[in-house]
Structure formats: C-alpha cells, structure tokens
N, CA and C atoms as a LAMMPS dump frame, in Angstrom:
ITEM: TIMESTEP
0
ITEM: NUMBER OF ATOMS
255
ITEM: BOX BOUNDS ff ff ff
-5.0000000000000000e+02 5.0000000000000000e+02
-5.0000000000000000e+02 5.0000000000000000e+02
-5.0000000000000000e+02 5.0000000000000000e+02
ITEM: ATOMS id mol type element x y z
1 1 1 N 454.582 -293.9 176.254
2 1 2 C 454.159 -294.508 175.003
3 1 3 C 455.055 -293.96 173.89
4 2 1 N 455.564 -294.844 173.055
5 2 2 C 456.443 -294.378 171.976
6 2 3 C 455.626 -293.984 170.741
7 3 1 N 456.296 -293.367 169.786
8 3 2 C 455.646 -292.856 168.585
9 3 3 C 454.964 -293.969 167.797
10 4 1 N 455.599 -295.133 167.697
11 4 2 C 455.025 -296.258 166.96
12 4 3 C 453.657 -296.647 167.525
13 5 1 N 453.568 -296.755 168.828
14 5 2 C 452.297 -297.113 169.466
15 5 3 C 451.248 -296.027 169.251
16 6 1 N 451.67 -294.784 169.308
17 6 2 C 450.745 -293.68 169.097
18 6 3 C 450.177 -293.712 167.682
19 7 1 N 451.032 -293.957 166.701
20 7 2 C 450.596 -294.038 165.296
21 7 3 C 449.621 -295.202 165.126
22 8 1 N 449.902 -296.335 165.728
23 8 2 C 449.007 -297.487 165.642
24 8 3 C 447.64 -297.166 166.234
25 9 1 N 447.625 -296.495 167.363
26 9 2 C 446.365 -296.147 168.003
27 9 3 C 445.574 -295.181 167.131
28 10 1 N 446.233 -294.21 166.535
29 10 2 C 445.551 -293.271 165.636
30 10 3 C 444.939 -294.027 164.46
31 11 1 N 445.698 -294.912 163.838
32 11 2 C 445.175 -295.704 162.724
33 11 3 C 443.964 -296.536 163.132
34 12 1 N 444.066 -297.187 164.272
35 12 2 C 442.937 -298.002 164.753
36 12 3 C 441.724 -297.139 165.054
37 13 1 N 441.935 -295.98 165.652
38 13 2 C 440.808 -295.096 165.977
39 13 3 C 440.119 -294.573 164.728
40 14 1 N 440.873 -294.344 163.66
41 14 2 C 440.255 -293.913 162.406
42 14 3 C 439.295 -294.987 161.886
43 15 1 N 439.767 -296.215 161.848
44 15 2 C 438.907 -297.319 161.379
45 15 3 C 437.713 -297.502 162.316
46 16 1 N 437.968 -297.497 163.606
47 16 2 C 436.897 -297.714 164.572
48 16 3 C 435.872 -296.589 164.562
49 17 1 N 436.295 -295.376 164.293
50 17 2 C 435.349 -294.262 164.21
51 17 3 C 434.317 -294.511 163.111
52 18 1 N 434.797 -294.929 161.947
53 18 2 C 433.881 -295.26 160.856
54 18 3 C 432.963 -296.415 161.212
55 19 1 N 433.536 -297.456 161.795
56 19 2 C 432.763 -298.648 162.165
57 19 3 C 431.675 -298.313 163.171
58 20 1 N 432.046 -297.61 164.218
59 20 2 C 431.065 -297.26 165.256
60 20 3 C 429.998 -296.333 164.67
61 21 1 N 430.432 -295.378 163.833
62 21 2 C 429.463 -294.492 163.185
63 21 3 C 428.456 -295.26 162.356
64 22 1 N 428.909 -296.277 161.651
65 22 2 C 427.997 -297.097 160.843
66 22 3 C 427.084 -297.936 161.723
67 23 1 N 427.617 -298.487 162.779
68 23 2 C 426.81 -299.327 163.665
69 23 3 C 425.688 -298.538 164.339
70 24 1 N 425.955 -297.275 164.64
71 24 2 C 424.96 -296.424 165.287
72 24 3 C 424.192 -295.566 164.27
73 25 1 N 424.336 -295.952 162.999
74 25 2 C 423.633 -295.298 161.881
75 25 3 C 423.882 -293.793 161.814
76 26 1 N 425.097 -293.404 162.16
77 26 2 C 425.526 -292.013 162.009
78 26 3 C 426.292 -291.82 160.697
79 27 1 N 426.799 -292.929 160.149
80 27 2 C 427.523 -292.911 158.874
81 27 3 C 426.989 -294.035 157.994
82 28 1 N 426.88 -293.743 156.714
83 28 2 C 426.54 -294.781 155.742
84 28 3 C 427.828 -295.496 155.348
85 29 1 N 427.808 -296.831 155.283
86 29 2 C 429.027 -297.575 154.969
87 29 3 C 429.659 -297.255 153.613
88 30 1 N 428.946 -296.604 152.718
89 30 2 C 429.512 -296.26 151.421
90 30 3 C 429.649 -294.743 151.258
91 31 1 N 429.588 -294.017 152.376
92 31 2 C 429.738 -292.565 152.308
93 31 3 C 431.222 -292.201 152.17
94 32 1 N 431.501 -291.039 151.614
95 32 2 C 432.9 -290.611 151.503
96 32 3 C 433.613 -290.529 152.858
97 33 1 N 432.929 -290.076 153.887
98 33 2 C 433.572 -289.973 155.195
99 33 3 C 433.932 -291.349 155.747
100 34 1 N 432.994 -292.277 155.688
101 34 2 C 433.261 -293.636 156.171
102 34 3 C 434.433 -294.256 155.42
103 35 1 N 434.397 -294.17 154.102
104 35 2 C 435.464 -294.747 153.284
105 35 3 C 436.792 -294.051 153.54
106 36 1 N 436.764 -292.742 153.709
107 36 2 C 437.984 -292.002 153.985
108 36 3 C 438.609 -292.396 155.31
109 37 1 N 437.783 -292.559 156.347
110 37 2 C 438.288 -292.991 157.646
111 37 3 C 438.914 -294.381 157.546
112 38 1 N 438.238 -295.276 156.841
113 38 2 C 438.756 -296.627 156.673
114 38 3 C 440.061 -296.636 155.882
115 39 1 N 440.112 -295.86 154.815
116 39 2 C 441.32 -295.828 153.987
117 39 3 C 442.501 -295.257 154.763
118 40 1 N 442.268 -294.145 155.435
119 40 2 C 443.362 -293.52 156.193
120 40 3 C 443.877 -294.45 157.291
121 41 1 N 442.968 -295.043 158.033
122 41 2 C 443.373 -295.944 159.113
123 41 3 C 444.109 -297.162 158.592
124 42 1 N 443.599 -297.757 157.517
125 42 2 C 444.214 -298.97 156.971
126 42 3 C 445.595 -298.676 156.401
127 43 1 N 445.751 -297.55 155.738
128 43 2 C 447.057 -297.189 155.185
129 43 3 C 448.066 -296.97 156.312
130 44 1 N 447.661 -296.241 157.331
131 44 2 C 448.557 -296.006 158.478
132 44 3 C 448.993 -297.331 159.093
133 45 1 N 448.037 -298.212 159.345
134 45 2 C 448.363 -299.488 159.974
135 45 3 C 449.179 -300.397 159.045
136 46 1 N 448.92 -300.342 157.743
137 46 2 C 449.702 -301.144 156.798
138 46 3 C 451.153 -300.649 156.761
139 47 1 N 451.344 -299.344 156.788
140 47 2 C 452.708 -298.802 156.793
141 47 3 C 453.469 -299.22 158.036
142 48 1 N 452.804 -299.173 159.174
143 48 2 C 453.446 -299.603 160.431
144 48 3 C 453.771 -301.095 160.348
145 49 1 N 452.832 -301.89 159.861
146 49 2 C 453.059 -303.334 159.762
147 49 3 C 454.222 -303.648 158.824
148 50 1 N 454.297 -302.942 157.702
149 50 2 C 455.398 -303.158 156.772
150 50 3 C 456.734 -302.774 157.378
151 51 1 N 456.764 -301.653 158.085
152 51 2 C 458.013 -301.195 158.704
153 51 3 C 458.493 -302.179 159.77
154 52 1 N 457.565 -302.889 160.389
155 52 2 C 457.916 -303.832 161.449
156 52 3 C 457.987 -305.276 160.95
157 53 1 N 457.852 -305.471 159.646
158 53 2 C 457.856 -306.815 159.054
159 53 3 C 456.828 -307.74 159.695
160 54 1 N 455.672 -307.197 159.987
161 54 2 C 454.57 -307.954 160.569
162 54 3 C 453.645 -308.362 159.416
163 55 1 N 454.005 -309.474 158.751
164 55 2 C 453.41 -309.828 157.462
165 55 3 C 451.923 -310.146 157.521
166 56 1 N 451.475 -310.797 158.54
167 56 2 C 450.04 -311.09 158.654
168 56 3 C 449.218 -309.827 158.791
169 57 1 N 449.698 -308.922 159.622
170 57 2 C 449.013 -307.664 159.827
171 57 3 C 449.09 -306.798 158.56
172 58 1 N 450.217 -306.863 157.86
173 58 2 C 450.345 -306.138 156.604
174 58 3 C 449.363 -306.676 155.558
175 59 1 N 449.211 -307.987 155.501
176 59 2 C 448.237 -308.575 154.574
177 59 3 C 446.828 -308.097 154.884
178 60 1 N 446.45 -308.13 156.144
179 60 2 C 445.11 -307.694 156.54
180 60 3 C 444.888 -306.228 156.193
181 61 1 N 445.771 -305.369 156.641
182 61 2 C 445.577 -303.928 156.446
183 61 3 C 445.796 -303.515 155.004
184 62 1 N 446.716 -304.192 154.307
185 62 2 C 446.913 -303.9 152.88
186 62 3 C 445.676 -304.242 152.072
187 63 1 N 445.085 -305.402 152.36
188 63 2 C 443.856 -305.796 151.669
189 63 3 C 442.724 -304.84 152.019
190 64 1 N 442.642 -304.465 153.291
191 64 2 C 441.603 -303.516 153.743
192 64 3 C 441.735 -302.203 152.961
193 65 1 N 442.963 -301.7 152.858
194 65 2 C 443.212 -300.453 152.142
195 65 3 C 442.894 -300.581 150.663
196 66 1 N 443.255 -301.722 150.062
197 66 2 C 443.012 -301.926 148.618
198 66 3 C 441.515 -301.987 148.32
199 67 1 N 440.771 -302.728 149.106
200 67 2 C 439.328 -302.857 148.885
201 67 3 C 438.643 -301.502 149.107
202 68 1 N 439.071 -300.786 150.135
203 68 2 C 438.487 -299.482 150.393
204 68 3 C 438.828 -298.502 149.266
205 69 1 N 440.062 -298.563 148.764
206 69 2 C 440.456 -297.694 147.646
207 69 3 C 439.583 -297.987 146.422
208 70 1 N 439.319 -299.26 146.164
209 70 2 C 438.454 -299.634 145.061
210 70 3 C 437.051 -299.038 145.245
211 71 1 N 436.542 -299.096 146.461
212 71 2 C 435.211 -298.528 146.751
213 71 3 C 435.21 -297.014 146.551
214 72 1 N 436.288 -296.344 146.924
215 72 2 C 436.391 -294.904 146.727
216 72 3 C 436.398 -294.565 145.24
217 73 1 N 437.145 -295.328 144.463
218 73 2 C 437.186 -295.108 143.011
219 73 3 C 435.784 -295.292 142.421
220 74 1 N 435.098 -296.317 142.831
221 74 2 C 433.73 -296.566 142.338
222 74 3 C 432.811 -295.408 142.712
223 75 1 N 432.946 -294.907 143.917
224 75 2 C 432.135 -293.774 144.362
225 75 3 C 432.439 -292.537 143.523
226 76 1 N 433.713 -292.284 143.264
227 76 2 C 434.098 -291.131 142.455
228 76 3 C 433.618 -291.243 141.007
229 77 1 N 433.484 -292.463 140.526
230 77 2 C 432.97 -292.692 139.158
231 77 3 C 431.446 -292.63 139.103
232 78 1 N 430.829 -292.432 140.259
233 78 2 C 429.374 -292.349 140.296
234 78 3 C 428.683 -293.677 140.356
235 79 1 N 429.428 -294.705 140.649
236 79 2 C 428.841 -296.044 140.751
237 79 3 C 428.505 -296.338 142.196
238 80 1 N 427.386 -296.985 142.402
239 80 2 C 426.964 -297.338 143.747
240 80 3 C 427.731 -298.547 144.259
241 81 1 N 427.423 -298.955 145.47
242 81 2 C 428.072 -300.131 146.049
243 81 3 C 427.692 -301.395 145.292
244 82 1 N 428.564 -302.382 145.406
245 82 2 C 428.271 -303.674 144.781
246 82 3 C 427.025 -304.273 145.42
247 83 1 N 426.242 -304.949 144.609
248 83 2 C 425.022 -305.58 145.129
249 83 3 C 425.36 -306.696 146.091
250 84 1 N 424.587 -306.815 147.127
251 84 2 C 424.786 -307.908 148.079
252 84 3 C 424.347 -309.202 147.441
253 85 1 N 425.135 -310.259 147.662
254 85 2 C 424.833 -311.542 147.032
255 85 3 C 423.878 -312.291 147.833
C-alpha cells in the first residue's frame, strides 16, 4: 500500500470514528471531539483530492470541512447547534 492510500484511509477512519461514535451514542454530534474528528478527516481527504485533481471528491470534502469549521467556530463562540427545521 502506498502513502497516498494510507493517508486516505486515515482520513476516512477519522470521519467514520465520529460517525460510528454518534450512531452508538458514544459521541454527541456537536461535541468538540466529534467535530474535531470530522474536520481532521475532511481536511486530509480534501488535500488528497486536490493533489490528485479529483474535483468531485474535493467538492464533497471541501464542503464537509467548511461546514464543520463553521460548527466549530459556533461552538467556540458559545452558540449551540442550529435548530432543526
């Protein structure tokens, strides 16, 4: 397995760790740990996608990272999650 594949797997595992933790009610979806796992994984995968000119994947992971970053900023400002519509 080459370094690129290893980095992709690490990024995916970061995101999946948060997701699985939330599904099994071990993590709250707006907790710092959940958001941190999502942000780290999305940034890693977005960087790989950009380096490989994989534009669809870059759009997905870039948006994921941006939305998660916004949630982290809101959390740091003491604001709760957006209300469900």
